[in-house]
The first five atom37 places (N, CA, C, CB, O) and aatype in JSON, in Angstrom:
{
  "aatype": [20, 20, 20, 20, 20, 20, 20, 20, 20, 20, 20, 20, 20, 20, 20, 20, 20, 20, 20, 20, 20, 20, 20, 20, 20, 20, 20, 20, 20, 20, 20, 20, 20, 20, 20, 20, 20, 20, 20, 20, 20, 20, 20, 20, 20, 20, 20, 20, 20, 20, 20, 20, 20, 20, 20, 20, 20, 20, 20, 20, 20, 20, 20, 20, 20, 20, 20, 20, 20, 20, 20, 20, 20, 20, 20, 20, 20, 20, 20, 20, 20, 20, 20, 20, 20, 20, 20, 20, 20, 20, 20, 20, 20, 20, 20, 20, 20, 20, 20, 20, 20, 20, 20, 20, 20, 20, 20, 20, 20, 20, 20, 20, 20, 20, 20, 20, 20, 20, 20, 20, 20, 20, 20, 20, 20, 20, 20, 20, 20, 20, 20, 20, 20, 20, 20, 20, 20, 20, 20, 20, 20, 20, 20, 20],
  "atom_mask": [
    [1, 1, 1, 1, 1],
    [1, 1, 1, 1, 1],
    [1, 1, 1, 1, 1],
    [1, 1, 1, 1, 1],
    [1, 1, 1, 1, 1],
    [1, 1, 1, 1, 1],
    [1, 1, 1, 1, 1],
    [1, 1, 1, 1, 1],
    [1, 1, 1, 1, 1],
    [1, 1, 1, 1, 1],
    [1, 1, 1, 1, 1],
    [1, 1, 1, 1, 1],
    [1, 1, 1, 1, 1],
    [1, 1, 1, 1, 1],
    [1, 1, 1, 1, 1],
    [1, 1, 1, 1, 1],
    [1, 1, 1, 1, 1],
    [1, 1, 1, 1, 1],
    [1, 1, 1, 1, 1],
    [1, 1, 1, 1, 1],
    [1, 1, 1, 1, 1],
    [1, 1, 1, 1, 1],
    [1, 1, 1, 1, 1],
    [1, 1, 1, 1, 1],
    [1, 1, 1, 1, 1],
    [1, 1, 1, 1, 1],
    [1, 1, 1, 1, 1],
    [1, 1, 1, 1, 1],
    [1, 1, 1, 1, 1],
    [1, 1, 1, 1, 1],
    [1, 1, 1, 1, 1],
    [1, 1, 1, 1, 1],
    [1, 1, 1, 1, 1],
    [1, 1, 1, 1, 1],
    [1, 1, 1, 1, 1],
    [1, 1, 1, 1, 1],
    [1, 1, 1, 1, 1],
    [1, 1, 1, 1, 1],
    [1, 1, 1, 1, 1],
    [1, 1, 1, 1, 1],
    [1, 1, 1, 1, 1],
    [1, 1, 1, 1, 1],
    [1, 1, 1, 1, 1],
    [1, 1, 1, 1, 1],
    [1, 1, 1, 1, 1],
    [1, 1, 1, 1, 1],
    [1, 1, 1, 1, 1],
    [1, 1, 1, 1, 1],
    [1, 1, 1, 1, 1],
    [1, 1, 1, 1, 1],
    [1, 1, 1, 1, 1],
    [1, 1, 1, 1, 1],
    [1, 1, 1, 1, 1],
    [1, 1, 1, 1, 1],
    [1, 1, 1, 1, 1],
    [1, 1, 1, 1, 1],
    [1, 1, 1, 1, 1],
    [1, 1, 1, 1, 1],
    [1, 1, 1, 1, 1],
    [1, 1, 1, 1, 1],
    [1, 1, 1, 1, 1],
    [1, 1, 1, 1, 1],
    [1, 1, 1, 1, 1],
    [1, 1, 1, 1, 1],
    [1, 1, 1, 1, 1],
    [1, 1, 1, 1, 1],
    [1, 1, 1, 1, 1],
    [1, 1, 1, 1, 1],
    [1, 1, 1, 1, 1],
    [1, 1, 1, 1, 1],
    [1, 1, 1, 1, 1],
    [1, 1, 1, 1, 1],
    [1, 1, 1, 1, 1],
    [1, 1, 1, 1, 1],
    [1, 1, 1, 1, 1],
    [1, 1, 1, 1, 1],
    [1, 1, 1, 1, 1],
    [1, 1, 1, 1, 1],
    [1, 1, 1, 1, 1],
    [1, 1, 1, 1, 1],
    [1, 1, 1, 1, 1],
    [1, 1, 1, 1, 1],
    [1, 1, 1, 1, 1],
    [1, 1, 1, 1, 1],
    [1, 1, 1, 1, 1],
    [1, 1, 1, 1, 1],
    [1, 1, 1, 1, 1],
    [1, 1, 1, 1, 1],
    [1, 1, 1, 1, 1],
    [1, 1, 1, 1, 1],
    [1, 1, 1, 1, 1],
    [1, 1, 1, 1, 1],
    [1, 1, 1, 1, 1],
    [1, 1, 1, 1, 1],
    [1, 1, 1, 1, 1],
    [1, 1, 1, 1, 1],
    [1, 1, 1, 1, 1],
    [1, 1, 1, 1, 1],
    [1, 1, 1, 1, 1],
    [1, 1, 1, 1, 1],
    [1, 1, 1, 1, 1],
    [1, 1, 1, 1, 1],
    [1, 1, 1, 1, 1],
    [1, 1, 1, 1, 1],
    [1, 1, 1, 1, 1],
    [1, 1, 1, 1, 1],
    [1, 1, 1, 1, 1],
    [1, 1, 1, 1, 1],
    [1, 1, 1, 1, 1],
    [1, 1, 1, 1, 1],
    [1, 1, 1, 1, 1],
    [1, 1, 1, 1, 1],
    [1, 1, 1, 1, 1],
    [1, 1, 1, 1, 1],
    [1, 1, 1, 1, 1],
    [1, 1, 1, 1, 1],
    [1, 1, 1, 1, 1],
    [1, 1, 1, 1, 1],
    [1, 1, 1, 1, 1],
    [1, 1, 1, 1, 1],
    [1, 1, 1, 1, 1],
    [1, 1, 1, 1, 1],
    [1, 1, 1, 1, 1],
    [1, 1, 1, 1, 1],
    [1, 1, 1, 1, 1],
    [1, 1, 1, 1, 1],
    [1, 1, 1, 1, 1],
    [1, 1, 1, 1, 1],
    [1, 1, 1, 1, 1],
    [1, 1, 1, 1, 1],
    [1, 1, 1, 1, 1],
    [1, 1, 1, 1, 1],
    [1, 1, 1, 1, 1],
    [1, 1, 1, 1, 1],
    [1, 1, 1, 1, 1],
    [1, 1, 1, 1, 1],
    [1, 1, 1, 1, 1],
    [1, 1, 1, 1, 1],
    [1, 1, 1, 1, 1],
    [1, 1, 1, 1, 1],
    [1, 1, 1, 1, 1],
    [1, 1, 1, 1, 1],
    [1, 1, 1, 1, 1],
    [1, 1, 1, 1, 1]
  ],
  "atom_positions": [
    [[-41.86, 17.38, -20.37], [-41.37, 15.77, -19.34], [-39.68, 16.16, -19.4], [-41.84, 13.61, -20.42], [-39.03, 16.46, -18.39]],
    [[-39.25, 16.11, -20.44], [-38.24, 15.99, -20.77], [-37.45, 17.49, -20.25], [-38.35, 15.57, -22.17], [-36.28, 17.43, -19.86]],
    [[-38.06, 18.57, -20.28], [-37.7, 19.53, -19.55], [-37.3, 19.18, -17.79], [-38.85, 20.46, -19.79], [-36.3, 19.35, -17.08]],
    [[-38.61, 18.64, -17.59], [-38.63, 18.6, -16.21], [-37.7, 17.34, -15.34], [-40.12, 18.51, -15.95], [-37.58, 17.41, -14.12]],
    [[-37.12, 16.27, -16.11], [-36.13, 15.41, -16.22], [-34.81, 15.74, -16.18], [-36.27, 14.85, -17.16], [-33.97, 15.04, -15.62]],
    [[-34.48, 17.1, -16.92], [-33.28, 17.59, -17.42], [-33.15, 18.3, -16.19], [-33.23, 18.38, -18.82], [-32.16, 17.99, -15.53]],
    [[-34.3, 19.66, -15.45], [-34.24, 20.2, -14.45], [-34.09, 19.36, -13.19], [-35.17, 20.93, -14.49], [-33.71, 19.99, -12.21]],
    [[-34.28, 18.24, -13.04], [-34.18, 17.1, -11.71], [-32.76, 16.86, -11.74], [-35.09, 15.48, -11.88], [-32.16, 17.14, -10.71]],
    [[-32.1, 16.4, -12.71], [-30.77, 16.25, -12.79], [-29.82, 16.68, -12.9], [-30.55, 15.9, -13.19], [-28.71, 16.16, -12.76]],
    [[-30.29, 18.31, -13.31], [-28.85, 19.4, -13.13], [-29.23, 20.17, -11.55], [-28.75, 20.98, -14.76], [-28.54, 21.08, -11.09]],
    [[-30.18, 19.73, -11.01], [-30.6, 20.33, -9.49], [-29.73, 19.21, -8.75], [-32.55, 20.31, -8.99], [-28.83, 19.65, -8.04]],
    [[-29.91, 17.55, -8.85], [-28.97, 16.51, -8.28], [-27.88, 17.05, -8.37], [-28.91, 15.22, -8.87], [-27.26, 17.39, -7.36]],
    [[-27.45, 17.22, -9.54], [-25.82, 17.48, -9.65], [-25.36, 18.41, -8.67], [-25.35, 18.09, -11.05], [-24.71, 18.08, -7.68]],
    [[-25.8, 19.87, -9.02], [-25.41, 20.9, -8.21], [-25.35, 20.7, -6.71], [-26.22, 21.92, -8.48], [-24.31, 20.99, -6.12]],
    [[-26.41, 20.2, -6.06], [-26.38, 19.51, -4.85], [-25.67, 18.99, -4.51], [-26.98, 18.92, -4.63], [-25.18, 19.37, -3.45]],
    [[-24.94, 17.32, -5.38], [-23.95, 16.76, -4.53], [-22.59, 17.52, -5.0], [-23.89, 15.08, -4.68], [-21.55, 17.2, -4.43]],
    [[-22.55, 18.43, -5.92], [-21.28, 19.43, -5.9], [-20.91, 20.37, -4.86], [-21.36, 20.26, -6.93], [-19.82, 20.9, -4.66]],
    [[-22.32, 20.52, -4.05], [-22.19, 21.44, -2.99], [-21.63, 20.75, -1.3], [-23.76, 22.12, -2.94], [-21.09, 21.22, -0.3]],
    [[-22.13, 19.44, -1.73], [-21.91, 18.72, -0.05], [-21.15, 18.87, 0.0], [-22.04, 17.5, 0.55], [-20.52, 19.24, -0.99]],
    [[-20.5, 18.66, 1.4], [-19.3, 18.79, 2.06], [-18.85, 17.07, 2.74], [-19.58, 20.09, 3.3], [-19.38, 16.48, 3.68]],
    [[-18.14, 16.79, 2.2], [-18.26, 15.41, 2.6], [-16.69, 15.06, 3.57], [-18.48, 14.38, 1.01], [-15.64, 15.06, 2.94]],
    [[-16.69, 14.86, 4.62], [-15.83, 14.89, 5.22], [-14.33, 13.56, 5.12], [-16.61, 15.05, 6.31], [-14.26, 12.36, 5.39]],
    [[-13.28, 14.66, 4.57], [-11.74, 13.59, 4.24], [-11.13, 13.47, 5.42], [-10.43, 14.22, 3.14], [-11.2, 14.34, 6.28]],
    [[-10.55, 12.48, 5.55], [-9.73, 11.55, 7.08], [-8.41, 12.9, 6.37], [-9.15, 8.76, 6.97], [-8.16, 13.39, 5.27]],
    [[-7.95, 13.02, 7.6], [-6.61, 14.28, 7.57], [-5.47, 12.85, 7.85], [-6.65, 16.01, 9.35], [-5.81, 11.85, 8.47]],
    [[-4.31, 13.04, 7.32], [-3.29, 11.86, 7.64], [-2.46, 12.78, 8.25], [-2.56, 10.91, 6.36], [-2.9, 13.93, 8.23]],
    [[-1.11, 12.58, 8.94], [0.15, 12.93, 9.42], [0.9, 12.82, 8.25], [0.66, 12.13, 10.57], [0.7, 11.99, 7.37]],
    [[1.92, 13.8, 8.26], [2.37, 13.74, 6.86], [3.88, 12.58, 7.06], [2.77, 15.63, 6.2], [4.63, 12.31, 6.12]],
    [[4.01, 12.19, 8.05], [5.02, 11.55, 8.39], [4.77, 10.34, 8.4], [5.49, 11.9, 9.38], [5.7, 9.54, 8.45]],
    [[3.28, 9.86, 8.35], [2.92, 8.28, 8.58], [2.19, 7.92, 7.15], [1.75, 7.97, 10.09], [1.33, 8.62, 6.61]],
    [[2.72, 6.68, 6.66], [1.69, 6.42, 5.53], [0.5, 6.38, 5.64], [1.8, 5.45, 4.98], [-0.03, 6.24, 6.74]],
    [[-0.19, 6.48, 4.52], [-1.98, 6.45, 4.32], [-2.23, 4.74, 4.82], [-2.64, 6.8, 2.15], [-1.33, 3.94, 4.6]],
    [[-3.43, 4.33, 5.46], [-3.56, 3.09, 5.43], [-3.68, 2.6, 4.28], [-4.39, 2.73, 6.07], [-4.13, 3.17, 3.29]],
    [[-3.14, 1.09, 4.41], [-3.16, 0.1, 3.26], [-3.78, -1.17, 3.37], [-1.92, -0.18, 2.89], [-3.69, -1.85, 4.4]],
    [[-4.43, -1.53, 2.31], [-5.19, -2.86, 2.53], [-4.06, -4.29, 2.64], [-6.33, -3.04, 1.1], [-4.2, -5.45, 3.0]],
    [[-3.08, -3.57, 2.19], [-1.58, -4.69, 2.36], [-1.36, -4.36, 3.97], [0.23, -4.14, 1.14], [-1.63, -5.41, 4.54]],
    [[-1.16, -3.8, 4.51], [-0.99, -3.73, 6.25], [-1.7, -4.9, 6.64], [-1.7, -2.3, 7.1], [-2.82, -5.28, 6.29]],
    [[-0.6, -5.59, 7.7], [-1.21, -6.67, 8.76], [-2.13, -6.52, 9.35], [-0.59, -7.01, 9.67], [-1.86, -5.58, 10.08]],
    [[-3.27, -6.88, 9.58], [-4.33, -6.91, 10.65], [-4.23, -7.89, 11.92], [-5.59, -7.24, 9.96], [-3.27, -8.66, 12.04]],
    [[-5.22, -7.81, 12.81], [-4.9, -9.01, 13.79], [-5.9, -10.52, 13.18], [-5.47, -8.43, 15.65], [-6.0, -11.7, 13.54]],
    [[-6.27, -10.01, 12.52], [-7.21, -11.08, 11.81], [-6.15, -12.12, 11.12], [-8.31, -10.31, 10.54], [-6.29, -13.34, 11.08]],
    [[-5.13, -11.4, 10.64], [-4.13, -12.4, 10.16], [-3.51, -13.66, 10.92], [-3.1, -11.68, 9.86], [-2.92, -14.56, 10.33]],
    [[-3.74, -13.63, 12.46], [-3.51, -14.24, 13.15], [-3.97, -15.6, 13.11], [-3.69, -13.68, 13.91], [-3.43, -16.55, 13.69]],
    [[-5.42, -15.65, 12.11], [-5.94, -16.68, 12.22], [-5.19, -17.37, 10.57], [-7.68, -16.44, 12.5], [-5.26, -18.59, 10.41]],
    [[-4.77, -16.83, 9.89], [-3.96, -17.15, 8.47], [-2.88, -17.86, 8.95], [-3.4, -15.84, 7.52], [-2.39, -17.97, 10.08]],
    [[-2.52, -18.51, 7.36], [-0.98, -19.08, 7.14], [-0.37, -18.44, 6.66], [-0.68, -20.09, 6.49], [-0.71, -17.97, 5.57]],
    [[1.26, -18.01, 7.47], [1.84, -17.07, 6.58], [2.36, -17.88, 5.15], [3.1, -16.31, 7.4], [2.41, -19.11, 5.12]],
    [[2.69, -17.15, 4.15], [3.37, -17.63, 3.0], [4.24, -16.53, 2.46], [2.41, -18.13, 1.97], [4.39, -15.38, 2.86]],
    [[4.94, -17.38, 1.13], [5.9, -16.25, 0.35], [5.37, -15.36, -0.83], [7.09, -16.99, -0.31], [4.47, -15.77, -1.56]],
    [[5.83, -14.37, -0.95], [5.47, -13.57, -2.15], [6.63, -13.58, -2.82], [4.96, -12.17, -1.94], [7.59, -13.35, -2.08]],
    [[6.84, -13.73, -3.72], [7.83, -13.91, -4.87], [7.65, -12.72, -5.63], [7.6, -15.22, -5.78], [6.73, -12.43, -6.39]],
    [[8.84, -11.95, -5.28], [8.97, -10.58, -6.02], [9.83, -10.17, -7.53], [9.59, -9.77, -4.97], [11.01, -10.48, -7.43]],
    [[9.65, -9.85, -8.19], [9.97, -9.71, -9.23], [10.92, -8.1, -9.25], [8.66, -9.92, -10.04], [12.13, -7.9, -9.39]],
    [[9.87, -7.22, -9.07], [10.63, -6.06, -9.09], [10.43, -4.62, -7.71], [10.24, -5.57, -10.61], [9.39, -4.01, -7.45]],
    [[11.17, -4.53, -7.38], [11.22, -3.36, -6.05], [11.65, -2.3, -6.74], [12.32, -3.62, -4.66], [12.69, -2.33, -7.41]],
    [[10.76, -1.12, -6.63], [11.09, 0.23, -7.15], [10.71, 1.45, -5.53], [9.84, 0.53, -8.84], [9.6, 1.65, -5.04]],
    [[11.62, 1.87, -5.21], [11.68, 3.36, -4.11], [11.2, 4.78, -5.3], [13.9, 3.7, -3.31], [12.0, 5.34, -6.05]],
    [[9.92, 5.07, -5.2], [9.33, 6.38, -5.79], [9.21, 7.65, -4.77], [7.84, 6.04, -6.32], [8.45, 7.82, -3.81]],
    [[10.23, 8.51, -5.32], [10.1, 9.66, -4.27], [9.39, 10.9, -5.23], [11.81, 10.16, -3.53], [9.64, 11.3, -6.37]],
    [[8.26, 11.36, -4.09], [7.23, 12.07, -4.67], [7.51, 13.32, -5.02], [6.22, 12.11, -3.95], [8.42, 13.45, -4.2]],
    [[7.49, 14.16, -5.47], [7.5, 15.8, -5.41], [6.33, 16.17, -4.56], [7.34, 16.57, -6.95], [5.13, 16.11, -4.81]],
    [[7.08, 16.63, -3.32], [6.16, 17.37, -2.37], [7.32, 17.98, -1.16], [4.83, 16.17, -1.66], [8.53, 17.79, -1.28]],
    [[6.93, 18.45, -0.41], [7.48, 19.18, 0.57], [6.87, 18.74, 1.97], [7.27, 20.62, 0.26], [5.81, 19.27, 2.3]],
    [[7.41, 17.89, 2.76], [8.39, 17.14, 3.19], [8.55, 15.91, 1.8], [7.93, 16.54, 4.83], [7.57, 15.74, 1.07]],
    [[9.42, 15.38, 1.63], [10.0, 14.5, 0.47], [9.09, 13.27, 0.94], [11.9, 14.22, 0.44], [9.32, 12.65, 1.98]],
    [[8.36, 13.06, 0.34], [7.3, 11.56, 0.48], [7.75, 10.31, -0.26], [5.7, 11.79, -0.21], [7.8, 10.52, -1.47]],
    [[8.09, 9.07, 0.1], [8.3, 8.09, -0.55], [7.33, 6.77, -0.54], [9.44, 7.88, -0.21], [6.83, 6.21, 0.44]],
    [[7.24, 6.48, -1.81], [6.37, 5.0, -1.74], [7.21, 3.99, -2.41], [4.81, 5.01, -2.56], [8.38, 4.1, -2.78]],
    [[6.45, 3.04, -2.5], [7.33, 1.66, -2.61], [6.28, 0.83, -4.02], [7.33, 0.54, -0.64], [5.08, 0.69, -3.81]],
    [[6.73, 0.48, -4.98], [5.99, 0.0, -6.03], [6.46, -1.63, -5.94], [6.35, 0.86, -7.51], [7.65, -1.8, -5.64]],
    [[5.84, -2.56, -6.11], [6.24, -4.07, -5.94], [5.49, -4.26, -6.83], [6.06, -4.96, -4.66], [4.52, -3.55, -7.07]],
    [[6.0, -5.75, -7.77], [5.55, -6.71, -8.55], [6.47, -7.94, -8.27], [5.51, -6.24, -9.98], [7.64, -8.09, -7.92]],
    [[5.24, -8.91, -8.64], [6.09, -9.99, -8.65], [4.7, -10.95, -8.52], [7.42, -10.03, -7.38], [3.72, -10.6, -9.18]],
    [[4.61, -12.28, -7.59], [3.52, -13.14, -7.35], [3.17, -14.1, -6.37], [3.46, -13.69, -8.19], [4.1, -14.65, -5.79]],
    [[2.34, -14.32, -6.15], [1.89, -14.87, -4.97], [1.41, -16.32, -5.01], [0.89, -14.06, -4.51], [0.81, -16.67, -6.02]],
    [[1.62, -17.17, -4.05], [2.03, -18.93, -4.75], [0.29, -19.22, -5.17], [2.88, -20.57, -3.07], [0.06, -20.24, -5.82]],
    [[-0.73, -18.41, -4.83], [-1.99, -18.98, -5.75], [-3.11, -17.42, -5.24], [-2.77, -21.11, -5.04], [-2.92, -16.45, -4.5]],
    [[-4.22, -17.88, -6.08], [-5.28, -16.5, -6.05], [-5.99, -16.51, -4.53], [-6.72, -16.63, -7.44], [-6.83, -15.69, -4.17]],
    [[-5.46, -17.64, -3.71], [-6.04, -17.21, -2.21], [-5.6, -16.84, -1.27], [-6.53, -17.88, -1.63], [-6.1, -16.74, -0.15]],
    [[-3.91, -16.43, -1.88], [-3.09, -15.78, -0.6], [-3.42, -14.23, -0.66], [-1.26, -16.03, -0.71], [-3.99, -13.88, -1.7]],
    [[-3.26, -13.58, -0.04], [-3.18, -12.22, -0.12], [-2.25, -11.43, 0.62], [-4.28, -11.79, 0.14], [-1.98, -11.63, 1.81]],
    [[-1.66, -10.36, -0.23], [-0.29, -9.75, -0.19], [-0.55, -8.87, 1.04], [0.2, -8.88, -1.62], [-1.55, -8.18, 1.19]],
    [[0.54, -8.99, 1.97], [0.93, -8.19, 3.12], [1.88, -7.36, 3.09], [1.2, -8.83, 4.04], [2.63, -7.88, 2.26]],
    [[2.4, -6.37, 3.46], [3.46, -5.51, 3.63], [3.65, -5.11, 5.27], [3.18, -4.23, 2.68], [2.65, -4.96, 5.97]],
    [[4.56, -4.99, 5.64], [5.12, -4.28, 6.94], [6.18, -3.52, 6.84], [5.49, -5.13, 7.92], [7.23, -3.96, 6.36]],
    [[6.06, -2.33, 7.26], [7.58, -1.95, 7.3], [7.62, -1.25, 8.81], [8.1, -0.77, 5.89], [6.66, -0.93, 9.51]],
    [[8.93, -1.12, 9.07], [9.82, -1.16, 10.66], [9.85, 0.61, 10.01], [11.95, -2.51, 11.0], [10.08, 1.13, 8.92]],
    [[9.55, 0.99, 11.06], [10.47, 2.68, 11.45], [12.14, 2.32, 11.08], [10.37, 3.25, 13.7], [12.52, 1.16, 11.2]],
    [[12.92, 3.16, 10.71], [14.38, 3.49, 10.88], [14.58, 3.22, 11.76], [14.92, 4.54, 10.77], [13.94, 3.73, 12.68]],
    [[15.81, 2.06, 12.08], [16.62, 1.82, 13.26], [17.73, 2.33, 13.35], [16.85, 0.69, 13.49], [18.23, 3.03, 12.46]],
    [[18.23, 2.07, 14.34], [19.46, 3.07, 14.56], [20.64, 3.09, 13.13], [20.36, 2.46, 16.12], [21.24, 4.14, 12.9]],
    [[20.84, 2.12, 12.44], [21.45, 2.18, 11.42], [20.65, 3.29, 10.07], [21.63, 0.67, 11.14], [21.17, 3.48, 8.97]],
    [[19.62, 3.75, 10.44], [18.81, 4.14, 9.52], [18.59, 3.43, 8.36], [19.11, 5.19, 9.24], [18.59, 3.93, 7.23]],
    [[18.33, 1.93, 8.69], [17.35, 1.17, 7.97], [16.22, 0.89, 7.93], [17.51, 0.43, 7.93], [15.85, 0.12, 8.82]],
    [[15.46, 1.22, 7.22], [14.03, 0.6, 6.95], [14.14, -0.66, 6.01], [13.03, 1.73, 6.21], [14.7, -0.85, 4.93]],
    [[13.16, -1.69, 7.1], [12.87, -2.98, 6.98], [11.57, -3.21, 6.72], [13.24, -3.64, 7.99], [10.67, -2.7, 7.39]],
    [[11.3, -4.31, 5.3], [10.07, -4.11, 4.74], [10.02, -5.52, 4.43], [9.91, -3.02, 3.57], [10.96, -6.0, 3.79]],
    [[8.93, -6.35, 4.83], [8.75, -7.39, 4.83], [7.45, -7.65, 3.81], [8.73, -7.73, 6.15], [6.35, -7.11, 3.97]],
    [[7.7, -8.35, 3.01], [6.53, -8.63, 1.87], [6.21, -10.0, 2.02], [6.98, -8.36, 0.26], [7.19, -10.7, 1.74]],
    [[5.14, -10.69, 2.38], [4.72, -11.88, 2.52], [3.15, -12.01, 2.44], [5.26, -12.32, 3.71], [2.33, -11.1, 2.59]],
    [[2.94, -13.28, 2.16], [1.04, -13.55, 1.67], [0.64, -14.07, 2.79], [0.5, -14.77, 0.29], [1.45, -14.5, 3.6]],
    [[-0.36, -14.09, 2.95], [-1.4, -15.08, 4.3], [-2.46, -15.55, 3.42], [-2.3, -14.02, 5.87], [-2.78, -14.9, 2.43]],
    [[-3.19, -16.99, 3.82], [-4.11, -17.57, 3.52], [-4.5, -18.15, 4.31], [-4.06, -18.08, 2.74], [-3.77, -18.51, 5.24]],
    [[-6.12, -18.55, 4.22], [-6.94, -19.47, 5.11], [-6.31, -21.36, 4.72], [-8.93, -19.11, 4.59], [-6.25, -21.92, 3.63]],
    [[-5.91, -21.94, 6.26], [-5.34, -22.89, 5.85], [-6.56, -24.05, 5.24], [-4.41, -23.31, 7.01], [-7.74, -24.09, 5.6]],
    [[-5.91, -24.88, 4.27], [-6.66, -25.99, 4.04], [-8.0, -25.57, 2.81], [-7.22, -26.48, 5.62], [-8.71, -26.36, 2.19]],
    [[-7.98, -24.35, 2.77], [-9.07, -23.82, 1.88], [-8.46, -24.59, 0.46], [-9.17, -21.88, 1.83], [-7.25, -24.72, 0.24]],
    [[-9.43, -25.03, -0.35], [-8.96, -25.26, -2.2], [-9.04, -24.09, -2.79], [-9.99, -26.28, -3.25], [-9.86, -23.17, -2.75]],
    [[-7.67, -24.33, -3.56], [-7.21, -23.32, -4.38], [-6.79, -23.54, -5.93], [-6.16, -22.84, -3.69], [-6.1, -24.56, -5.93]],
    [[-6.88, -23.12, -7.04], [-6.37, -23.0, -7.97], [-4.52, -22.9, -7.95], [-7.13, -21.99, -8.42], [-3.91, -21.89, -7.61]],
    [[-3.99, -23.97, -8.33], [-2.3, -24.23, -8.1], [-1.49, -23.4, -8.91], [-1.79, -25.73, -8.47], [-0.38, -23.81, -9.26]],
    [[-2.09, -21.81, -9.41], [-1.11, -21.15, -10.12], [-0.82, -19.62, -9.48], [-1.6, -21.12, -11.65], [-1.53, -18.89, -8.79]],
    [[0.35, -19.48, -9.94], [0.52, -18.04, -9.45], [-0.29, -16.81, -9.74], [1.64, -17.69, -9.8], [-0.57, -16.6, -10.92]],
    [[-0.7, -15.96, -8.79], [-1.33, -15.03, -8.97], [-0.41, -13.98, -8.73], [-2.43, -15.06, -8.31], [0.24, -13.75, -7.71]],
    [[-0.48, -13.03, -10.4], [0.51, -11.88, -10.27], [-0.23, -10.78, -9.27], [0.89, -11.2, -11.85], [-1.42, -10.81, -8.95]],
    [[0.64, -9.92, -8.9], [0.45, -8.63, -7.98], [1.0, -7.53, -8.41], [0.96, -8.74, -6.68], [2.21, -7.72, -8.53]],
    [[0.67, -6.4, -8.73], [1.63, -4.89, -8.41], [0.78, -4.26, -7.69], [2.11, -3.81, -9.72], [-0.44, -4.31, -7.8]],
    [[1.52, -3.58, -6.83], [1.05, -3.14, -5.29], [2.09, -1.37, -5.09], [1.76, -4.85, -3.77], [3.22, -0.93, -5.29]],
    [[1.11, -1.03, -4.73], [2.04, 0.61, -4.06], [2.06, 0.59, -2.85], [1.39, 2.2, -4.3], [0.95, 0.26, -2.44]],
    [[2.71, 0.77, -2.09], [2.75, 1.18, -0.8], [3.34, 2.4, -0.18], [3.22, 0.33, -0.29], [4.56, 2.26, -0.09]],
    [[2.91, 3.59, 0.3], [2.98, 4.52, 0.91], [3.78, 4.37, 2.13], [1.88, 4.9, 1.04], [3.38, 3.89, 3.19]],
    [[5.31, 5.0, 1.79], [5.96, 4.59, 3.11], [6.33, 6.15, 3.84], [7.5, 3.51, 2.78], [7.19, 6.17, 4.73]],
    [[5.71, 7.32, 3.46], [5.57, 8.62, 4.25], [6.84, 9.31, 4.04], [5.27, 8.43, 5.84], [7.45, 9.17, 2.98]],
    [[7.33, 10.15, 5.11], [8.07, 10.64, 4.44], [9.26, 10.8, 6.18], [7.28, 12.06, 3.4], [8.84, 10.36, 7.25]],
    [[10.15, 11.23, 6.1], [11.71, 11.03, 7.22], [12.55, 12.11, 7.76], [12.92, 10.28, 6.48], [12.76, 13.24, 7.32]],
    [[12.88, 11.66, 8.55], [13.67, 12.85, 8.88], [14.93, 13.33, 7.85], [14.25, 12.54, 10.28], [15.24, 12.68, 6.85]],
    [[15.41, 14.24, 8.15], [16.47, 14.31, 7.48], [17.57, 13.42, 7.66], [16.81, 15.39, 7.59], [17.99, 13.18, 8.79]],
    [[18.26, 12.75, 6.3], [19.8, 11.51, 6.72], [19.54, 11.5, 5.54], [19.97, 9.81, 7.79], [19.06, 12.28, 4.72]],
    [[20.14, 9.98, 5.56], [20.52, 9.13, 4.8], [20.27, 7.93, 4.8], [21.39, 9.19, 4.76], [21.14, 7.46, 5.54]],
    [[19.36, 6.72, 4.28], [18.99, 5.63, 4.49], [18.87, 4.56, 3.43], [18.02, 5.84, 5.02], [18.81, 4.83, 2.23]],
    [[18.85, 3.26, 3.97], [18.88, 2.13, 3.19], [17.38, 1.51, 3.43], [20.15, 1.15, 3.61], [16.62, 1.67, 4.39]],
    [[17.21, 0.79, 2.32], [15.56, 0.32, 2.06], [15.8, -1.63, 1.96], [14.75, 1.24, 0.03], [16.19, -2.21, 0.95]],
    [[15.54, -2.12, 2.94], [15.69, -3.5, 2.59], [14.4, -4.13, 2.46], [16.5, -4.21, 3.55], [13.62, -3.99, 3.41]],
    [[13.99, -4.89, 1.3], [12.99, -5.59, 1.23], [13.39, -7.16, 1.43], [12.36, -5.24, 0.0], [14.02, -7.84, 0.62]],
    [[12.96, -7.51, 2.48], [12.74, -9.15, 2.72], [14.45, -9.28, 2.9], [11.84, -10.26, 1.1], [14.92, -10.33, 2.45]],
    [[15.39, -8.33, 3.51], [16.55, -8.79, 3.62], [17.54, -8.64, 2.88], [16.48, -9.71, 3.72], [18.74, -8.92, 2.95]],
    [[16.76, -8.08, 2.02], [17.77, -7.97, 0.49], [17.84, -6.14, 0.33], [16.69, -8.92, -1.35], [16.77, -5.54, 0.19]],
    [[19.01, -5.46, 0.36], [18.83, -3.63, -0.22], [18.54, -4.0, -1.4], [20.28, -2.36, -0.26], [18.93, -4.79, -2.27]],
    [[17.15, -2.64, -1.06], [16.95, -2.39, -2.54], [17.12, -1.18, -2.99], [15.76, -2.7, -2.97], [16.85, -0.9, -4.15]],
    [[17.68, -0.11, -1.94], [17.93, 1.28, -2.67], [18.39, 2.11, -1.28], [16.35, 2.02, -3.58], [17.94, 1.93, -0.14]],
    [[19.32, 2.98, -1.68], [19.55, 3.58, -0.57], [19.08, 5.49, -0.78], [21.24, 3.16, -0.25], [19.5, 6.11, -1.76]],
    [[18.48, 5.96, -0.04], [17.46, 7.98, -0.72], [18.04, 8.26, 0.67], [14.82, 8.38, -1.01], [18.28, 7.55, 1.65]],
    [[18.2, 9.75, 0.35], [18.44, 11.06, 1.23], [17.0, 11.61, 1.27], [19.6, 12.24, 0.52], [16.3, 11.75, 0.27]],
    [[16.61, 11.92, 2.53], [15.53, 12.83, 2.99], [15.81, 13.62, 3.53], [14.7, 12.5, 3.6], [14.96, 14.41, 3.94]]
  ]
}
C-alpha cells in the first residue's frame, strides 16, 4: 500500500512539473500590474492620505535598467487601501508619483495607523537624466 501511495505521489509531481502554464509577458518599458494601481472602482471610494516615512529608488541589475520604488509608511487606519499613481516623464524628465489611500465612506474602522511597506515597479526609461518626485517632494535623481 505504501508503495502504491509513493508511486502515485511521484506521478503527480512529475506530471505537474511537465505541465506548461501560460505566463503573461510584459513589455520591458512598462511596469508590472500592481495591487496598488488606481482602478475604476476607486471612484466610489473616498481619497485619503498616505503618510510616508521612507522612499527608496531601487535600480535592478538588468538591461535595460529597471527601476522600482520601495515605500514605507502608514495609512490612516486599517480600512484604507494604498494607491500609487505614476506619470510618464514630462518635458523636464520629471517622474511624478502620487501616493495616497482610498476607503469606503462611513465604514466603521479602528482609529489606529496601519503600517505598510510596498514595492512598486517603475519599469525602464529611455536614456537620460530623470528626477523622481513623490507627492511633490524630490526624492531622487537618476540616469537611465
